[in-house]
N, C-alpha and C positions, 0 to 999 in steps of 0.2 A: 279622357276624363281627368279632372284636376285631383291632385292628391289631397288638397286642403279645401275645406268649405269656404264660401265667400265670407261668412260671418267670422270664422276663425281668422282669416286673413285681415279683415277690417279691424278686429280686436287686437291682433298682434301689431299691426301697423300703428294703431293709436298708442299702444304701450311703448313701442320704440320711439315714436315721435315725442312722447312725454319724457322718455329717458334723455333724448337729445336736448330738450328744453332744460331739464335738470342739470345736465352737464354744462350747458351754456351759461347758467347762472353761477356756477362755481365748480371748477374741476376738483379742487382740493381745499380742505379747510381743517383747522386745528382748534381744539378747545382744551386748554390746560395741557395735559400730557397725552391726550387722545387725538387721533387724526383720522380723517376719512378721505379716501381717494376714489373718485368715481371711475367708471369704465372709460376706455379709450374712445374718443369721439369717432375715430376712423372705423372702428369695429361696429359702432352703433349705426353709422351711416351705411355700412355694408348691409346690415340687417334691415334697415329701412328700405334700401333698394331691393333686397330679396323679397320682402313682404309686399312691396308695391308691385313687383313683377308677378308674384303669385296672385295678387288681387286682380291684376289685369287679365291674367289667364282665366280666372274664374268668371270675370265679367264677359270676356269674349266667348267662352263656352255657353254662358247663359244667353247671350245675344244670338249665337249661331245654332243653338239647339244641341250643343255638345258635339258637333261635327266639325272637322277641319275639311275645307274644300280645297282641292288642288286642281288646277287647270294646266294642261299641257298645250303648248303652242309650237307648231312647227312652221318656221318661216319658209316661204317658197318664193323663188324668183321666177316669175312667168314671162 
């Protein structure tokens, strides 16, 4: 069973994608004596990858009914 719900994963993924867009438009800027530096793009991409994987897990569980199926095959040479 997935730790996070599918809706939460989708919402977090959208949030981190928006953060990546914001960083892409300007990493750092300054107005008068005040400056703003956004988060590191590498960290944001790691979060996007994490939430995309969590979303894939949720979708796979939804598709397979929450079960993981494992098949064992023993090769035989006759």
